[in-house]
All heavy atoms as a GROMACS GRO file, in nm:
protein
  589
    1MET      N    1  -7.986  -9.118   5.661
    1MET     CA    2  -8.010  -9.100   5.520
    1MET      C    3  -7.951  -9.220   5.443
    1MET      O    4  -7.839  -9.262   5.471
    1MET     CB    5  -7.943  -8.971   5.473
    1MET     CG    6  -7.986  -8.928   5.338
    1MET     SD    7  -7.945  -8.757   5.311
    1MET     CE    8  -7.832  -8.774   5.179
    2ALA      N    9  -8.028  -9.270   5.348
    2ALA     CA   10  -7.983  -9.388   5.273
    2ALA      C   11  -7.866  -9.351   5.182
    2ALA      O   12  -7.859  -9.242   5.126
    2ALA     CB   13  -8.097  -9.442   5.191
    3HIS      N   14  -7.772  -9.444   5.167
    3HIS     CA   15  -7.658  -9.420   5.080
    3HIS      C   16  -7.673  -9.490   4.945
    3HIS      O   17  -7.584  -9.484   4.863
    3HIS     CB   18  -7.527  -9.463   5.149
    3HIS     CG   19  -7.518  -9.610   5.173
    3HIS    ND1   20  -7.580  -9.670   5.281
    3HIS    CD2   21  -7.456  -9.710   5.105
    3HIS    CE1   22  -7.555  -9.799   5.279
    3HIS    NE2   23  -7.481  -9.827   5.173
    4LYS      N   24  -7.787  -9.559   4.925
    4LYS     CA   25  -7.818  -9.619   4.795
    4LYS      C   26  -7.958  -9.576   4.753
    4LYS      O   27  -8.044  -9.555   4.837
    4LYS     CB   28  -7.813  -9.772   4.804
    4LYS     CG   29  -7.674  -9.828   4.820
    4LYS     CD   30  -7.677  -9.979   4.810
    4LYS     CE   31  -7.536 -10.034   4.820
    4LYS     NZ   32  -7.536 -10.180   4.807
    5LYS      N   33  -7.977  -9.568   4.619
    5LYS     CA   34  -8.110  -9.533   4.569
    5LYS      C   35  -8.205  -9.652   4.588
    5LYS      O   36  -8.162  -9.766   4.601
    5LYS     CB   37  -8.104  -9.500   4.419
    5LYS     CG   38  -8.041  -9.367   4.388
    5LYS     CD   39  -8.057  -9.338   4.240
    5LYS     CE   40  -8.007  -9.199   4.210
    5LYS     NZ   41  -8.032  -9.162   4.070
    6GLY      N   42  -8.332  -9.623   4.586
    6GLY     CA   43  -8.431  -9.731   4.592
    6GLY      C   44  -8.418  -9.821   4.470
    6GLY      O   45  -8.377  -9.777   4.363
    7GLN      N   46  -8.456  -9.946   4.483
    7GLN     CA   47  -8.436 -10.044   4.376
    7GLN      C   48  -8.512 -10.009   4.248
    7GLN      O   49  -8.465 -10.037   4.140
    7GLN     CB   50  -8.479 -10.183   4.424
    7GLN     CG   51  -8.391 -10.239   4.533
    7GLN     CD   52  -8.248 -10.260   4.486
    7GLN    OE1   53  -8.227 -10.308   4.377
    7GLN    NE2   54  -8.152 -10.222   4.568
    8GLY      N   55  -8.627  -9.947   4.262
    8GLY     CA   56  -8.708  -9.920   4.143
    8GLY      C   57  -8.647  -9.817   4.050
    8GLY      O   58  -8.648  -9.833   3.929
    9SER      N   59  -8.593  -9.710   4.103
    9SER     CA   60  -8.549  -9.600   4.018
    9SER      C   61  -8.427  -9.634   3.934
    9SER      O   62  -8.411  -9.584   3.823
    9SER     CB   63  -8.520  -9.476   4.103
    9SER     OG   64  -8.414  -9.503   4.192
   10THR      N   65  -8.338  -9.718   3.983
   10THR     CA   66  -8.217  -9.749   3.906
   10THR      C   67  -8.242  -9.856   3.801
   10THR      O   68  -8.172  -9.861   3.701
   10THR     CB   69  -8.102  -9.796   3.998
   10THR    OG1   70  -8.147  -9.908   4.071
   10THR    CG2   71  -8.060  -9.685   4.090
   11ARG      N   72  -8.340  -9.941   3.823
   11ARG     CA   73  -8.363 -10.050   3.728
   11ARG      C   74  -8.467 -10.014   3.621
   11ARG      O   75  -8.484 -10.087   3.525
   11ARG     CB   76  -8.408 -10.176   3.802
   11ARG     CG   77  -8.297 -10.228   3.890
   11ARG     CD   78  -8.330 -10.362   3.948
   11ARG     NE   79  -8.220 -10.406   4.034
   11ARG     CZ   80  -8.210 -10.526   4.084
   11ARG    NH1   81  -8.303 -10.617   4.059
   11ARG    NH2   82  -8.110 -10.560   4.160
   12ASN      N   83  -8.537  -9.906   3.638
   12ASN     CA   84  -8.634  -9.862   3.537
   12ASN      C   85  -8.565  -9.766   3.440
   12ASN      O   86  -8.444  -9.750   3.443
   12ASN     CB   87  -8.753  -9.793   3.604
   12ASN     CG   88  -8.832  -9.889   3.689
   12ASN    OD1   89  -8.826 -10.009   3.669
   12ASN    ND2   90  -8.905  -9.836   3.785
   13GLY      N   91  -8.641  -9.702   3.356
   13GLY     CA   92  -8.585  -9.599   3.269
   13GLY      C   93  -8.552  -9.645   3.129
   13GLY      O   94  -8.492  -9.571   3.053
   14ARG      N   95  -8.589  -9.768   3.091
   14ARG     CA   96  -8.565  -9.815   2.955
   14ARG      C   97  -8.699  -9.829   2.884
   14ARG      O   98  -8.793  -9.885   2.939
   14ARG     CB   99  -8.493  -9.950   2.956
   14ARG     CG  100  -8.349  -9.942   3.001
   14ARG     CD  101  -8.288 -10.079   3.011
   14ARG     NE  102  -8.360 -10.167   3.102
   14ARG     CZ  103  -8.348 -10.166   3.234
   14ARG    NH1  104  -8.267 -10.080   3.293
   14ARG    NH2  105  -8.415 -10.252   3.307
   15ASP      N  106  -8.702  -9.783   2.763
   15ASP     CA  107  -8.823  -9.796   2.682
   15ASP      C  108  -8.782  -9.795   2.536
   15ASP      O  109  -8.691  -9.720   2.498
   15ASP     CB  110  -8.921  -9.683   2.711
   15ASP     CG  111  -9.060  -9.711   2.660
   15ASP    OD1  112  -9.084  -9.824   2.613
   15ASP    OD2  113  -9.145  -9.621   2.666
   16SER      N  114  -8.844  -9.878   2.452
   16SER     CA  115  -8.808  -9.884   2.312
   16SER      C  116  -8.888  -9.782   2.232
   16SER      O  117  -8.998  -9.742   2.272
   16SER     CB  118  -8.832 -10.024   2.257
   16SER     OG  119  -8.969 -10.058   2.269
   17ASN      N  120  -8.832  -9.742   2.121
   17ASN     CA  121  -8.900  -9.648   2.033
   17ASN      C  122  -9.015  -9.719   1.961
   17ASN      O  123  -9.006  -9.838   1.933
   17ASN     CB  124  -8.803  -9.592   1.929
   17ASN     CG  125  -8.697  -9.505   1.993
   17ASN    OD1  126  -8.724  -9.436   2.091
   17ASN    ND2  127  -8.577  -9.511   1.941
   18PRO      N  128  -9.123  -9.646   1.927
   18PRO     CA  129  -9.234  -9.708   1.856
   18PRO      C  130  -9.192  -9.750   1.715
   18PRO      O  131  -9.111  -9.685   1.650
   18PRO     CB  132  -9.340  -9.596   1.851
   18PRO     CG  133  -9.264  -9.471   1.870
   18PRO     CD  134  -9.146  -9.504   1.954
   19LYS      N  135  -9.247  -9.862   1.668
   19LYS     CA  136  -9.209  -9.918   1.539
   19LYS      C  137  -9.308  -9.886   1.427
   19LYS      O  138  -9.281  -9.917   1.312
   19LYS     CB  139  -9.192 -10.070   1.550
   19LYS     CG  140  -9.090 -10.113   1.655
   19LYS     CD  141  -8.954 -10.053   1.630
   19LYS     CE  142  -8.858 -10.090   1.739
   19LYS     NZ  143  -8.750  -9.995   1.752
   20TYR      N  144  -9.422  -9.829   1.460
   20TYR     CA  145  -9.522  -9.787   1.361
   20TYR      C  146  -9.559  -9.900   1.264
   20TYR      O  147  -9.553  -9.885   1.143
   20TYR     CB  148  -9.472  -9.665   1.283
   20TYR     CG  149  -9.438  -9.549   1.373
   20TYR    CD1  150  -9.306  -9.516   1.400
   20TYR    CD2  151  -9.539  -9.476   1.435
   20TYR    CE1  152  -9.275  -9.411   1.485
   20TYR    CE2  153  -9.510  -9.370   1.520
   20TYR     CZ  154  -9.377  -9.338   1.544
   20TYR     OH  155  -9.348  -9.235   1.628
   21LEU      N  156  -9.597 -10.014   1.320
   21LEU     CA  157  -9.636 -10.129   1.239
   21LEU      C  158  -9.784 -10.120   1.203
   21LEU      O  159  -9.858 -10.041   1.260
   21LEU     CB  160  -9.611 -10.259   1.317
   21LEU     CG  161  -9.468 -10.284   1.362
   21LEU    CD1  162  -9.461 -10.409   1.448
   21LEU    CD2  163  -9.375 -10.296   1.244
   22GLY      N  164  -9.826 -10.202   1.108
   22GLY     CA  165  -9.967 -10.211   1.072
   22GLY      C  166  -9.993 -10.164   0.930
   22GLY      O  167  -9.902 -10.131   0.855
   23PHE      N  168 -10.121 -10.163   0.894
   23PHE     CA  169 -10.162 -10.123   0.759
   23PHE      C  170 -10.145  -9.973   0.740
   23PHE      O  171 -10.186  -9.894   0.824
   23PHE     CB  172 -10.309 -10.160   0.734
   23PHE     CG  173 -10.328 -10.303   0.694
   23PHE    CD1  174 -10.354 -10.401   0.787
   23PHE    CD2  175 -10.320 -10.339   0.560
   23PHE    CE1  176 -10.371 -10.533   0.750
   23PHE    CE2  177 -10.336 -10.470   0.521
   23PHE     CZ  178 -10.362 -10.568   0.616
   24LYS      N  179 -10.086  -9.935   0.629
   24LYS     CA  180 -10.075  -9.795   0.589
   24LYS      C  181 -10.185  -9.762   0.488
   24LYS      O  182 -10.225  -9.648   0.475
   24LYS     CB  183  -9.938  -9.765   0.529
   24LYS     CG  184  -9.822  -9.807   0.617
   24LYS     CD  185  -9.830  -9.749   0.756
   24LYS     CE  186  -9.720  -9.804   0.844
   24LYS     NZ  187  -9.737  -9.770   0.985
   25VAL      N  188 -10.231  -9.864   0.416
   25VAL     CA  189 -10.341  -9.850   0.320
   25VAL      C  190 -10.435  -9.968   0.343
   25VAL      O  191 -10.391 -10.083   0.343
   25VAL     CB  192 -10.290  -9.853   0.175
   25VAL    CG1  193 -10.405  -9.837   0.078
   25VAL    CG2  194 -10.187  -9.745   0.152
   26SER      N  195 -10.563  -9.943   0.365
   26SER     CA  196 -10.660 -10.050   0.392
   26SER      C  197 -10.714 -10.109   0.263
   26SER      O  198 -10.696 -10.053   0.155
   26SER     CB  199 -10.776  -9.993   0.475
   26SER     OG  200 -10.730  -9.942   0.597
   27GLY      N  201 -10.782 -10.222   0.276
   27GLY     CA  202 -10.845 -10.287   0.161
   27GLY      C  203 -10.951 -10.199   0.099
   27GLY      O  204 -11.029 -10.136   0.169
   28GLY      N  205 -10.951 -10.190  -0.034
   28GLY     CA  206 -11.048 -10.108  -0.105
   28GLY      C  207 -10.997  -9.969  -0.136
   28GLY      O  208 -11.058  -9.897  -0.214
   29GLN      N  209 -10.886  -9.928  -0.076
   29GLN     CA  210 -10.832  -9.794  -0.100
   29GLN      C  211 -10.736  -9.797  -0.219
   29GLN      O  212 -10.671  -9.897  -0.245
   29GLN     CB  213 -10.756  -9.742   0.022
   29GLN     CG  214 -10.846  -9.699   0.137
   29GLN     CD  215 -10.764  -9.636   0.248
   29GLN    OE1  216 -10.662  -9.689   0.288
   29GLN    NE2  217 -10.811  -9.523   0.297
   30ALA      N  218 -10.727  -9.684  -0.288
   30ALA     CA  219 -10.633  -9.670  -0.398
   30ALA      C  220 -10.492  -9.658  -0.340
   30ALA      O  221 -10.472  -9.599  -0.233
   30ALA     CB  222 -10.667  -9.548  -0.481
   31VAL      N  223 -10.396  -9.714  -0.412
   31VAL     CA  224 -10.257  -9.708  -0.366
   31VAL      C  225 -10.166  -9.670  -0.483
   31VAL      O  226 -10.186  -9.715  -0.595
   31VAL     CB  227 -10.212  -9.842  -0.302
   31VAL    CG1  228 -10.209  -9.953  -0.403
   31VAL    CG2  229 -10.078  -9.828  -0.235
   32ILE      N  230 -10.070  -9.583  -0.454
   32ILE     CA  231  -9.962  -9.555  -0.548
   32ILE      C  232  -9.850  -9.649  -0.507
   32ILE      O  233  -9.832  -9.674  -0.388
   32ILE     CB  234  -9.918  -9.407  -0.538
   32ILE    CG1  235 -10.036  -9.316  -0.572
   32ILE    CG2  236  -9.800  -9.379  -0.629
   32ILE    CD1  237 -10.013  -9.171  -0.541
   33ALA      N  238  -9.776  -9.704  -0.604
   33ALA     CA  239  -9.672  -9.802  -0.574
   33ALA      C  240  -9.592  -9.760  -0.450
   33ALA      O  241  -9.530  -9.656  -0.448
   33ALA     CB  242  -9.580  -9.817  -0.694
   34GLY      N  243  -9.600  -9.840  -0.345
   34GLY     CA  244  -9.534  -9.809  -0.220
   34GLY      C  245  -9.582  -9.901  -0.108
   34GLY      O  246  -9.646 -10.002  -0.132
   35ILE      N  247  -9.552  -9.862   0.016
   35ILE     CA  248  -9.578  -9.946   0.132
   35ILE      C  249  -9.728  -9.960   0.159
   35ILE      O  250  -9.800  -9.861   0.162
   35ILE     CB  251  -9.506  -9.890   0.256
   35ILE    CG1  252  -9.355  -9.899   0.237
   35ILE    CG2  253  -9.546  -9.968   0.382
   35ILE    CD1  254  -9.275  -9.837   0.348
   36ILE      N  255  -9.772 -10.084   0.180
   36ILE     CA  256  -9.910 -10.114   0.217
   36ILE      C  257  -9.916 -10.152   0.365
   36ILE      O  258 -10.005 -10.109   0.438
   36ILE     CB  259  -9.966 -10.231   0.132
   36ILE    CG1  260  -9.968 -10.193  -0.014
   36ILE    CG2  261 -10.105 -10.270   0.180
   36ILE    CD1  262 -10.005 -10.307  -0.107
   37LEU      N  263  -9.820 -10.234   0.411
   37LEU     CA  264  -9.826 -10.291   0.546
   37LEU      C  265  -9.686 -10.312   0.600
   37LEU      O  266  -9.598 -10.361   0.529
   37LEU     CB  267  -9.899 -10.426   0.539
   37LEU     CG  268  -9.890 -10.520   0.658
   37LEU    CD1  269  -9.972 -10.466   0.775
   37LEU    CD2  270  -9.939 -10.658   0.621
   38ARG      N  271  -9.666 -10.274   0.726
   38ARG     CA  272  -9.541 -10.307   0.795
   38ARG      C  273  -9.574 -10.408   0.905
   38ARG      O  274  -9.668 -10.386   0.980
   38ARG     CB  275  -9.475 -10.182   0.854
   38ARG     CG  276  -9.425 -10.093   0.745
   38ARG     CD  277  -9.326  -9.985   0.779
   38ARG     NE  278  -9.262  -9.984   0.908
   38ARG     CZ  279  -9.140 -10.032   0.932
   38ARG    NH1  280  -9.070 -10.091   0.838
   38ARG    NH2  281  -9.088 -10.024   1.052
   39GLN      N  282  -9.500 -10.518   0.909
   39GLN     CA  283  -9.533 -10.627   1.001
   39GLN      C  284  -9.406 -10.695   1.052
   39GLN      O  285  -9.299 -10.679   0.996
   39GLN     CB  286  -9.621 -10.730   0.929
   39GLN     CG  287  -9.556 -10.794   0.808
   39GLN     CD  288  -9.645 -10.890   0.735
   39GLN    OE1  289  -9.750 -10.930   0.783
   39GLN    NE2  290  -9.604 -10.931   0.616
   40ARG      N  291  -9.422 -10.769   1.159
   40ARG     CA  292  -9.316 -10.854   1.212
   40ARG      C  293  -9.352 -10.998   1.178
   40ARG      O  294  -9.455 -11.048   1.222
   40ARG     CB  295  -9.303 -10.838   1.364
   40ARG     CG  296  -9.248 -10.705   1.406
   40ARG     CD  297  -9.099 -10.696   1.374
   40ARG     NE  298  -9.048 -10.561   1.390
   40ARG     CZ  299  -9.034 -10.475   1.290
   40ARG    NH1  300  -9.065 -10.510   1.168
   40ARG    NH2  301  -8.987 -10.354   1.312
   41GLY      N  302  -9.270 -11.063   1.098
   41GLY     CA  303  -9.302 -11.197   1.052
   41GLY      C  304  -9.401 -11.190   0.936
   41GLY      O  305  -9.441 -11.083   0.893
   42THR      N  306  -9.441 -11.305   0.886
   42THR     CA  307  -9.532 -11.308   0.771
   42THR      C  308  -9.674 -11.339   0.816
   42THR      O  309  -9.724 -11.449   0.798
   42THR     CB  310  -9.485 -11.412   0.667
   42THR    OG1  311  -9.464 -11.536   0.735
   42THR    CG2  312  -9.359 -11.368   0.599
   43LYS      N  313  -9.739 -11.239   0.876
   43LYS     CA  314  -9.880 -11.254   0.910
   43LYS      C  315  -9.963 -11.245   0.783
   43LYS      O  316 -10.062 -11.315   0.766
   43LYS     CB  317  -9.920 -11.144   1.009
   43LYS     CG  318 -10.059 -11.160   1.064
   43LYS     CD  319 -10.086 -11.063   1.177
   43LYS     CE  320 -10.224 -11.088   1.236
   43LYS     NZ  321 -10.254 -10.995   1.345
   44PHE      N  322  -9.922 -11.158   0.691
   44PHE     CA  323  -9.986 -11.143   0.560
   44PHE      C  324  -9.883 -11.174   0.453
   44PHE      O  325  -9.763 -11.155   0.472
   44PHE     CB  326 -10.040 -11.001   0.542
   44PHE     CG  327 -10.156 -10.970   0.632
   44PHE    CD1  328 -10.136 -10.914   0.757
   44PHE    CD2  329 -10.286 -10.997   0.592
   44PHE    CE1  330 -10.242 -10.886   0.840
   44PHE    CE2  331 -10.394 -10.970   0.675
   44PHE     CZ  332 -10.371 -10.915   0.799
   45PHE      N  333  -9.932 -11.221   0.336
   45PHE     CA  334  -9.844 -11.261   0.228
   45PHE      C  335  -9.873 -11.180   0.103
   45PHE      O  336  -9.986 -11.138   0.080
   45PHE     CB  337  -9.863 -11.410   0.198
   45PHE     CG  338  -9.821 -11.499   0.310
   45PHE    CD1  339  -9.911 -11.538   0.408
   45PHE    CD2  340  -9.690 -11.542   0.320
   45PHE    CE1  341  -9.872 -11.618   0.514
   45PHE    CE2  342  -9.649 -11.623   0.425
   45PHE     CZ  343  -9.740 -11.661   0.521
   46PRO      N  344  -9.772 -11.158   0.016
   46PRO     CA  345  -9.793 -11.080  -0.106
   46PRO      C  346  -9.865 -11.162  -0.213
   46PRO      O  347  -9.846 -11.283  -0.224
   46PRO     CB  348  -9.651 -11.046  -0.150
   46PRO     CG  349  -9.566 -11.153  -0.092
   46PRO     CD  350  -9.632 -11.193   0.037
   47GLY      N  351  -9.948 -11.092  -0.291
   47GLY     CA  352 -10.019 -11.154  -0.402
   47GLY      C  353  -9.981 -11.087  -0.533
   47GLY      O  354  -9.864 -11.054  -0.555
   48PHE      N  355 -10.078 -11.061  -0.621
   48PHE     CA  356 -10.053 -10.999  -0.750
   48PHE      C  357 -10.014 -10.853  -0.734
   48PHE      O  358 -10.076 -10.779  -0.657
   48PHE     CB  359 -10.178 -11.009  -0.839
   48PHE     CG  360 -10.215 -11.151  -0.871
   48PHE    CD1  361 -10.328 -11.209  -0.816
   48PHE    CD2  362 -10.135 -11.228  -0.955
   48PHE    CE1  363 -10.363 -11.340  -0.845
   48PHE    CE2  364 -10.168 -11.359  -0.984
   48PHE     CZ  365 -10.282 -11.415  -0.929
   49ASN      N  366  -9.912 -10.811  -0.809
   49ASN     CA  367  -9.861 -10.673  -0.808
   49ASN      C  368  -9.817 -10.626  -0.670
   49ASN      O  369  -9.824 -10.509  -0.637
   49ASN     CB  370  -9.965 -10.575  -0.864
   49ASN     CG  371 -10.002 -10.608  -1.007
   49ASN    OD1  372  -9.916 -10.643  -1.088
   49ASN    ND2  373 -10.130 -10.599  -1.039
   50VAL      N  374  -9.771 -10.720  -0.588
   50VAL     CA  375  -9.729 -10.690  -0.451
   50VAL      C  376  -9.597 -10.762  -0.425
   50VAL      O  377  -9.578 -10.875  -0.469
   50VAL     CB  378  -9.835 -10.735  -0.348
   50VAL    CG1  379  -9.790 -10.709  -0.207
   50VAL    CG2  380  -9.967 -10.663  -0.374
   51GLY      N  381  -9.506 -10.695  -0.352
   51GLY     CA  382  -9.378 -10.756  -0.317
   51GLY      C  383  -9.360 -10.755  -0.166
   51GLY      O  384  -9.438 -10.694  -0.092
   52MET      N  385  -9.254 -10.825  -0.119
   52MET     CA  386  -9.226 -10.828   0.023
   52MET      C  387  -9.078 -10.798   0.046
   52MET      O  388  -8.992 -10.860  -0.017
   52MET     CB  389  -9.262 -10.964   0.084
   52MET     CG  390  -9.244 -10.968   0.233
   52MET     SD  391  -9.328 -11.104   0.317
   52MET     CE  392  -9.255 -11.245   0.240
   53GLY      N  393  -9.050 -10.705   0.136
   53GLY     CA  394  -8.913 -10.668   0.169
   53GLY      C  395  -8.851 -10.765   0.267
   53GLY      O  396  -8.918 -10.854   0.320
   54LYS      N  397  -8.722 -10.746   0.295
   54LYS     CA  398  -8.652 -10.840   0.384
   54LYS      C  399  -8.698 -10.830   0.528
   54LYS      O  400  -8.679 -10.923   0.606
   54LYS     CB  401  -8.501 -10.818   0.376
   54LYS     CG  402  -8.452 -10.686   0.430
   54LYS     CD  403  -8.301 -10.680   0.424
   54LYS     CE  404  -8.252 -10.554   0.492
   54LYS     NZ  405  -8.106 -10.548   0.494
   55ASP      N  406  -8.764 -10.718   0.565
   55ASP     CA  407  -8.821 -10.706   0.700
   55ASP      C  408  -8.970 -10.739   0.699
   55ASP      O  409  -9.043 -10.700   0.789
   55ASP     CB  410  -8.797 -10.566   0.757
   55ASP     CG  411  -8.864 -10.457   0.675
   55ASP    OD1  412  -8.906 -10.486   0.560
   55ASP    OD2  413  -8.875 -10.345   0.725
   56HIS      N  414  -9.015 -10.811   0.594
   56HIS     CA  415  -9.154 -10.857   0.577
   56HIS      C  416  -9.252 -10.744   0.548
   56HIS      O  417  -9.373 -10.761   0.563
   56HIS     CB  418  -9.202 -10.939   0.698
   56HIS     CG  419  -9.112 -11.054   0.730
   56HIS    ND1  420  -9.106 -11.166   0.652
   56HIS    CD2  421  -9.024 -11.072   0.831
   56HIS    CE1  422  -9.017 -11.250   0.704
   56HIS    NE2  423  -8.965 -11.195   0.812
   57THR      N  424  -9.202 -10.627   0.506
   57THR     CA  425  -9.290 -10.518   0.466
   57THR      C  426  -9.357 -10.553   0.333
   57THR      O  427  -9.290 -10.596   0.239
   57THR     CB  428  -9.209 -10.388   0.449
   57THR    OG1  429  -9.155 -10.352   0.576
   57THR    CG2  430  -9.295 -10.274   0.397
   58ILE      N  431  -9.487 -10.536   0.327
   58ILE     CA  432  -9.564 -10.561   0.204
   58ILE      C  433  -9.577 -10.429   0.130
   58ILE      O  434  -9.618 -10.328   0.187
   58ILE     CB  435  -9.704 -10.616   0.238
   58ILE    CG1  436  -9.694 -10.745   0.322
   58ILE    CG2  437  -9.786 -10.638   0.112
   58ILE    CD1  438  -9.650 -10.866   0.247
   59PHE      N  439  -9.542 -10.428   0.000
   59PHE     CA  440  -9.549 -10.306  -0.079
   59PHE      C  441  -9.608 -10.333  -0.216
   59PHE      O  442  -9.597 -10.443  -0.270
   59PHE     CB  443  -9.410 -10.242  -0.093
   59PHE     CG  444  -9.308 -10.330  -0.158
   59PHE    CD1  445  -9.290 -10.328  -0.296
   59PHE    CD2  446  -9.230 -10.415  -0.083
   59PHE    CE1  447  -9.195 -10.410  -0.357
   59PHE    CE2  448  -9.136 -10.498  -0.142
   59PHE     CZ  449  -9.118 -10.495  -0.280
   60ALA      N  450  -9.673 -10.231  -0.272
   60ALA     CA  451  -9.734 -10.240  -0.404
   60ALA      C  452  -9.628 -10.210  -0.509
   60ALA      O  453  -9.550 -10.116  -0.495
   60ALA     CB  454  -9.849 -10.142  -0.417
   61THR      N  455  -9.623 -10.291  -0.615
   61THR     CA  456  -9.530 -10.267  -0.725
   61THR      C  457  -9.597 -10.190  -0.838
   61THR      O  458  -9.529 -10.140  -0.926
   61THR     CB  459  -9.475 -10.400  -0.779
   61THR    OG1  460  -9.584 -10.483  -0.819
   61THR    CG2  461  -9.394 -10.471  -0.672
   62GLU      N  462  -9.729 -10.182  -0.835
   62GLU     CA  463  -9.806 -10.109  -0.937
   62GLU      C  464  -9.910 -10.022  -0.868
   62GLU      O  465  -9.948 -10.048  -0.754
   62GLU     CB  466  -9.881 -10.208  -1.030
   62GLU     CG  467  -9.792 -10.304  -1.107
   62GLU     CD  468  -9.723 -10.237  -1.224
   62GLU    OE1  469  -9.775 -10.136  -1.274
   62GLU    OE2  470  -9.617 -10.287  -1.264
   63ASN      N  471  -9.957  -9.920  -0.937
   63ASN     CA  472 -10.068  -9.838  -0.887
   63ASN      C  473 -10.198  -9.916  -0.905
   63ASN      O  474 -10.214  -9.989  -1.002
   63ASN     CB  475 -10.077  -9.706  -0.962
   63ASN     CG  476  -9.952  -9.622  -0.947
   63ASN    OD1  477  -9.870  -9.647  -0.858
   63ASN    ND2  478  -9.935  -9.525  -1.031
   64GLY      N  479 -10.291  -9.900  -0.812
   64GLY     CA  480 -10.418  -9.970  -0.822
   64GLY      C  481 -10.495  -9.966  -0.693
   64GLY      O  482 -10.480  -9.874  -0.613
   65THR      N  483 -10.579 -10.066  -0.671
   65THR     CA  484 -10.663 -10.074  -0.551
   65THR      C  485 -10.621 -10.196  -0.469
   65THR      O  486 -10.602 -10.304  -0.522
   65THR     CB  487 -10.811 -10.090  -0.591
   65THR    OG1  488 -10.846  -9.983  -0.680
   65THR    CG2  489 -10.902 -10.083  -0.470
   66VAL      N  490 -10.608 -10.175  -0.339
   66VAL     CA  491 -10.567 -10.283  -0.249
   66VAL      C  492 -10.684 -10.378  -0.226
   66VAL      O  493 -10.797 -10.334  -0.205
   66VAL     CB  494 -10.519 -10.226  -0.113
   66VAL    CG1  495 -10.486 -10.339  -0.016
   66VAL    CG2  496 -10.398 -10.137  -0.133
   67GLN      N  497 -10.655 -10.508  -0.230
   67GLN     CA  498 -10.757 -10.610  -0.210
   67GLN      C  499 -10.702 -10.711  -0.110
   67GLN      O  500 -10.600 -10.775  -0.136
   67GLN     CB  501 -10.788 -10.676  -0.344
   67GLN     CG  502 -10.910 -10.763  -0.346
   67GLN     CD  503 -10.932 -10.818  -0.485
   67GLN    OE1  504 -10.843 -10.882  -0.541
   67GLN    NE2  505 -11.048 -10.793  -0.542
   68VAL      N  506 -10.766 -10.723   0.007
   68VAL     CA  507 -10.722 -10.816   0.110
   68VAL      C  508 -10.819 -10.933   0.114
   68VAL      O  509 -10.937 -10.916   0.142
   68VAL     CB  510 -10.715 -10.748   0.249
   68VAL    CG1  511 -10.668 -10.846   0.354
   68VAL    CG2  512 -10.625 -10.626   0.244
   69THR      N  513 -10.768 -11.052   0.080
   69THR     CA  514 -10.851 -11.174   0.086
   69THR      C  515 -10.782 -11.272   0.178
   69THR      O  516 -10.680 -11.331   0.143
   69THR     CB  517 -10.868 -11.235  -0.055
   69THR    OG1  518 -10.742 -11.236  -0.122
   69THR    CG2  519 -10.968 -11.160  -0.136
   70GLY      N  520 -10.837 -11.287   0.297
   70GLY     CA  521 -10.775 -11.374   0.396
   70GLY      C  522 -10.642 -11.317   0.442
   70GLY      O  523 -10.636 -11.206   0.493
   71ARG      N  524 -10.535 -11.392   0.418
   71ARG     CA  525 -10.402 -11.347   0.457
   71ARG      C  526 -10.318 -11.305   0.338
   71ARG      O  527 -10.197 -11.288   0.348
   71ARG     CB  528 -10.331 -11.458   0.536
   71ARG     CG  529 -10.401 -11.487   0.668
   71ARG     CD  530 -10.336 -11.603   0.741
   71ARG     NE  531 -10.198 -11.573   0.772
   71ARG     CZ  532 -10.111 -11.663   0.823
   71ARG    NH1  533 -10.153 -11.784   0.849
   71ARG    NH2  534  -9.988 -11.631   0.848
   72ARG      N  535 -10.383 -11.290   0.221
   72ARG     CA  536 -10.312 -11.251   0.100
   72ARG      C  537 -10.355 -11.110   0.059
   72ARG      O  538 -10.473 -11.075   0.066
   72ARG     CB  539 -10.343 -11.350  -0.013
   72ARG     CG  540 -10.262 -11.324  -0.138
   72ARG     CD  541 -10.266 -11.441  -0.233
   72ARG     NE  542 -10.208 -11.562  -0.177
   72ARG     CZ  543 -10.078 -11.590  -0.178
   72ARG    NH1  544  -9.992 -11.506  -0.229
   72ARG    NH2  545 -10.034 -11.705  -0.127
   73ILE      N  546 -10.258 -11.030   0.015
   73ILE     CA  547 -10.285 -10.892  -0.027
   73ILE      C  548 -10.252 -10.879  -0.175
   73ILE      O  549 -10.142 -10.911  -0.218
   73ILE     CB  550 -10.201 -10.794   0.056
   73ILE    CG1  551 -10.236 -10.806   0.204
   73ILE    CG2  552 -10.223 -10.652   0.008
   73ILE    CD1  553 -10.150 -10.725   0.296
   74ASN      N  554 -10.350 -10.833  -0.252
   74ASN     CA  555 -10.333 -10.811  -0.396
   74ASN      C  556 -10.353 -10.664  -0.427
   74ASN      O  557 -10.419 -10.592  -0.351
   74ASN     CB  558 -10.438 -10.892  -0.476
   74ASN     CG  559 -10.425 -11.040  -0.451
   74ASN    OD1  560 -10.317 -11.096  -0.455
   74ASN    ND2  561 -10.537 -11.103  -0.420
   75VAL      N  562 -10.300 -10.621  -0.541
   75VAL     CA  563 -10.328 -10.488  -0.593
   75VAL      C  564 -10.386 -10.506  -0.733
   75VAL      O  565 -10.321 -10.561  -0.822
   75VAL     CB  566 -10.202 -10.399  -0.598
   75VAL    CG1  567 -10.229 -10.270  -0.672
   75VAL    CG2  568 -10.152 -10.371  -0.457
   76VAL      N  569 -10.509 -10.462  -0.749
   76VAL     CA  570 -10.580 -10.472  -0.877
   76VAL      C  571 -10.565 -10.340  -0.950
   76VAL      O  572 -10.596 -10.235  -0.894
   76VAL     CB  573 -10.729 -10.506  -0.855
   76VAL    CG1  574 -10.801 -10.520  -0.987
   76VAL    CG2  575 -10.742 -10.632  -0.772
   77LYS      N  576 -10.515 -10.345  -1.073
   77LYS     CA  577 -10.497 -10.223  -1.151
   77LYS      C  578 -10.631 -10.160  -1.181
   77LYS      O  579 -10.729 -10.230  -1.211
   77LYS     CB  580 -10.423 -10.251  -1.281
   77LYS     CG  581 -10.278 -10.284  -1.260
   77LYS     CD  582 -10.208 -10.296  -1.393
   77LYS     CE  583 -10.063 -10.331  -1.374
   77LYS     NZ  584  -9.992 -10.338  -1.503
   78ALA      N  585 -10.634 -10.028  -1.175
   78ALA     CA  586 -10.759  -9.954  -1.199
   78ALA      C  587 -10.789  -9.940  -1.346
   78ALA      O  588 -10.706  -9.948  -1.430
   78ALA     CB  589 -10.752  -9.818  -1.134
   0.00000   0.00000   0.00000
């Protein structure tokens, strides 16, 4: 009988928690001031009526409609 475990079982068993990144509100949808997109790094940039948090989260500062043009996200007031 072996006195050590197999190599696979002791070195496995680690997994990170999901980060739930991505768009929370798509282009053309109405948004109440809040989170639009969670991202790692600046894949998208804030435009009009939009701010960016220290973790690069894009959020709406005003109520309106989300408008995505290229890599810039705007919120147009209704």
